[in-house]
C-alpha positions as CSV (number, residue, x, y, z in Angstrom):
1,M,-68.4,72.2,-153.1
2,S,-68.4,75.8,-152.4
3,R,-65.9,77.1,-149.8
4,F,-68.8,78.7,-148.0
5,G,-70.6,75.4,-147.5
6,L,-73.4,73.7,-149.3
7,R,-75.6,75.8,-151.4
8,G,-79.3,75.1,-151.3
9,P,-81.3,74.8,-154.5
10,R,-81.6,78.1,-156.3
11,R,-85.0,79.8,-156.1
12,R,-86.6,80.7,-159.3
13,H,-88.5,84.0,-159.3
14,A,-91.2,84.1,-161.9
15,A,-91.6,87.5,-163.6
16,R,-94.6,89.5,-162.3
17,S,-97.5,89.5,-164.5
18,P,-98.7,93.0,-165.5
19,R,-101.7,94.3,-163.6
20,S,-104.9,93.3,-165.1
21,L,-107.1,95.8,-166.9
22,R,-109.7,95.5,-164.1
23,F,-107.3,96.7,-161.4
24,K,-106.0,99.5,-163.5
25,L,-109.6,100.7,-164.1
26,L,-110.2,100.4,-160.3
27,D,-107.2,102.6,-159.7
28,Y,-108.4,105.2,-162.2
29,G,-111.8,105.1,-160.7
30,L,-110.5,105.8,-157.1
31,A,-108.4,108.6,-158.4
32,I,-111.4,110.2,-160.1
33,L,-113.5,109.7,-157.0
34,V,-110.8,111.5,-154.8
35,L,-110.5,114.3,-157.3
36,G,-114.3,114.7,-157.4
37,L,-114.4,114.9,-153.6
38,L,-111.7,117.5,-153.5
39,I,-113.6,119.6,-156.1
40,L,-116.8,119.3,-154.0
41,V,-115.0,120.4,-150.9
42,A,-113.6,123.4,-152.6
43,A,-117.1,124.3,-153.9
44,R,-118.5,124.0,-150.4
45,L,-115.8,126.2,-148.8
46,D,-117.3,129.3,-150.4
47,R,-120.3,128.8,-148.2
48,F,-118.2,129.7,-145.1
49,E,-118.4,133.4,-145.9
50,T,-118.7,136.0,-143.1
51,R,-122.1,137.4,-142.6
52,K,-122.4,141.1,-141.8
53,E,-125.3,142.8,-140.2
54,Q,-125.7,146.5,-139.2
55,G,-128.4,148.8,-138.0
56,M,-130.1,150.0,-134.8
57,A,-129.8,147.3,-132.2
58,I,-132.4,146.0,-129.8
59,V,-130.5,144.9,-126.7
60,N,-131.9,141.7,-125.3
61,D,-129.4,141.2,-122.5
62,G,-125.8,141.7,-121.7
63,D,-124.4,139.6,-124.5
64,S,-127.1,139.4,-127.2
65,I,-128.8,141.8,-129.5
66,T,-131.2,141.9,-132.5
67,L,-130.4,143.7,-135.7
68,G,-133.4,143.6,-138.0
69,A,-134.4,140.0,-138.2
70,E,-131.0,138.7,-137.2
71,R,-130.5,137.5,-133.6
72,I,-126.9,137.9,-132.6
73,R,-125.0,136.3,-129.6
74,M,-121.8,138.2,-129.0
75,R,-118.9,135.9,-129.6
76,G,-116.3,135.1,-126.9
77,I,-118.1,136.6,-123.9
78,D,-120.8,135.5,-121.4
79,A,-122.8,138.0,-119.5
80,P,-125.1,137.3,-116.5
81,E,-128.5,136.1,-117.7
82,Y,-131.2,138.8,-117.5
83,Q,-133.0,137.2,-114.5
84,Q,-129.7,136.4,-112.7
85,T,-128.8,138.0,-109.4
86,C,-125.3,138.5,-107.9
87,R,-124.2,139.5,-104.4
88,K,-122.4,142.6,-103.2
89,A,-122.0,144.1,-99.7
90,G,-124.1,141.2,-98.3
91,A,-127.1,141.8,-100.5
92,D,-128.4,140.5,-103.8
93,Y,-128.7,142.8,-106.8
94,P,-130.0,142.3,-110.4
95,C,-126.6,141.9,-112.1
96,G,-128.3,140.5,-115.3
97,K,-130.4,143.7,-115.7
98,L,-127.3,145.8,-115.0
99,A,-125.3,143.9,-117.6
100,R,-128.0,144.7,-120.2
101,Q,-127.9,148.4,-119.1
102,S,-124.1,148.4,-119.6
103,L,-124.4,147.2,-123.1
104,V,-127.1,149.9,-123.8
105,R,-124.7,152.5,-122.5
106,L,-121.8,151.2,-124.7
107,I,-124.0,151.3,-127.8
108,A,-125.3,154.8,-126.8
109,G,-127.9,154.9,-129.5
110,M,-125.4,154.4,-132.3
111,P,-125.8,152.0,-135.3
112,V,-124.2,148.6,-134.5
113,S,-122.4,146.4,-137.0
114,C,-121.7,142.7,-136.3
115,S,-119.9,140.1,-138.4
116,G,-119.5,136.3,-138.0
117,W,-120.1,133.0,-139.6
118,Q,-120.8,130.6,-136.8
119,R,-124.2,130.0,-135.2
120,D,-125.2,128.6,-131.8
121,R,-127.7,125.9,-131.2
122,Y,-130.5,128.4,-131.2
123,G,-129.6,129.7,-134.6
124,R,-128.2,133.0,-133.4
125,L,-125.2,134.4,-135.3
126,L,-122.1,134.5,-133.1
127,G,-120.9,138.0,-133.9
128,D,-118.1,140.4,-133.2
129,C,-119.9,143.7,-132.8
130,K,-119.0,147.4,-132.9
131,A,-120.7,150.7,-132.2
132,G,-118.7,153.4,-133.8
133,D,-115.1,152.6,-132.8
134,T,-116.1,150.6,-129.7
135,D,-115.5,146.9,-129.7
136,L,-118.6,145.9,-127.8
137,N,-117.5,142.4,-127.0
138,G,-114.3,143.4,-125.4
139,A,-115.7,146.6,-123.8
140,Q,-118.5,144.7,-122.1
141,V,-115.9,142.3,-120.5
142,Q,-113.6,145.2,-119.5
143,A,-116.5,147.0,-117.9
144,G,-117.0,144.0,-115.7
145,W,-120.4,143.0,-117.0
146,A,-119.4,139.8,-118.8
147,V,-116.8,137.1,-118.4
148,A,-114.4,135.9,-121.0
149,F,-115.9,132.9,-122.7
150,G,-113.2,131.7,-125.1
151,D,-111.7,135.1,-125.7
152,F,-111.0,138.5,-124.1
153,E,-109.0,137.2,-121.2
154,T,-106.9,140.4,-121.1
155,E,-110.0,142.5,-120.8
156,E,-111.3,140.2,-118.0
157,A,-108.0,140.6,-116.1
158,V,-108.4,144.4,-116.2
159,A,-111.9,144.2,-114.9
160,R,-110.9,141.9,-112.1
161,A,-108.1,144.2,-111.0
162,A,-110.4,147.2,-111.0
163,K,-113.2,145.2,-109.2
164,A,-115.5,146.5,-112.0
165,G,-119.1,145.3,-112.5
166,I,-119.7,141.8,-111.2
167,W,-116.1,141.6,-109.9
168,A,-117.0,144.1,-107.1
169,G,-118.8,141.3,-105.3
170,T,-119.5,137.6,-105.7
171,F,-121.4,135.9,-108.5
172,E,-122.2,132.6,-110.1
173,E,-120.6,132.0,-113.5
174,P,-123.4,132.5,-116.1
175,Q,-122.8,129.0,-117.4
176,Q,-123.2,127.5,-113.9
177,W,-126.3,129.7,-113.3
178,R,-127.9,128.3,-116.5
179,D,-127.0,124.8,-115.5
180,S,-128.9,125.2,-112.3
181,H,-131.9,126.8,-114.0
182,H,-133.1,124.3,-116.5
183,D,-135.4,126.7,-118.3
184,A,-132.4,128.9,-119.2
185,P,-130.6,128.7,-122.5
186,V,-127.5,126.5,-122.7
187,E,-124.5,128.3,-124.1
188,R,-121.2,126.8,-125.3
189,K,-117.8,128.3,-124.9
190,H,-116.6,129.9,-128.1
191,G,-113.0,128.9,-128.1
192,L,-110.8,127.3,-130.8
193,L,-112.2,123.8,-130.3
194,A,-115.8,125.0,-130.5
195,S,-114.9,126.9,-133.7
196,F,-113.5,123.7,-135.2
197,G,-116.6,121.7,-134.3
198,D,-118.8,124.5,-135.7
199,A,-116.8,124.5,-139.0
200,L,-117.4,120.7,-139.3
201,R,-121.1,121.1,-138.6
202,E,-121.4,123.9,-141.1
203,F,-119.6,121.9,-143.7
204,F,-121.9,118.8,-143.4
205,R,-125.0,121.0,-143.2
206,F,-124.4,121.9,-146.9
207,W,-124.2,118.3,-148.2
């Protein structure tokens, strides 16, 4: 008897049989499939190239223009809709039309260049636009004729402090105004989360 007590019967461990050829082929097949998917993803990534447009702009409203045949929604900002009114000194005024006029003044008849890769649900290019050395997106917010909509919070703070544009009175957020006017276009905030969702949508659009 062992000094440590009774020993039970010894277990016998059978040697593992080598993996069958069928399972090896399955492993190889999965590896090839994963590799093929990675190659396909790499091939699709070149479709996410930045689109650039330039020329003389047609100003549609305070945050959208047309360059040639390309409709462009200025990324990261949201201006009052063209038919929208705001309130100042106890009276309504056409802030949507004034927002468009502000963008016309910023462009000042100069050629406009825009770049971007995302598109909104209406097929418009979400663009960062410049006229000469002027960043139109940021300048429109700083002038007080658009609110930050996923970007340009610093420019909005400057406009608020100066009571510039729509900040001189009271106004309904453009998104809320659109929500209450069902015939108005529905926009989406162009922040990081929206950009990620757009990237996924763009990726699957090319399958």
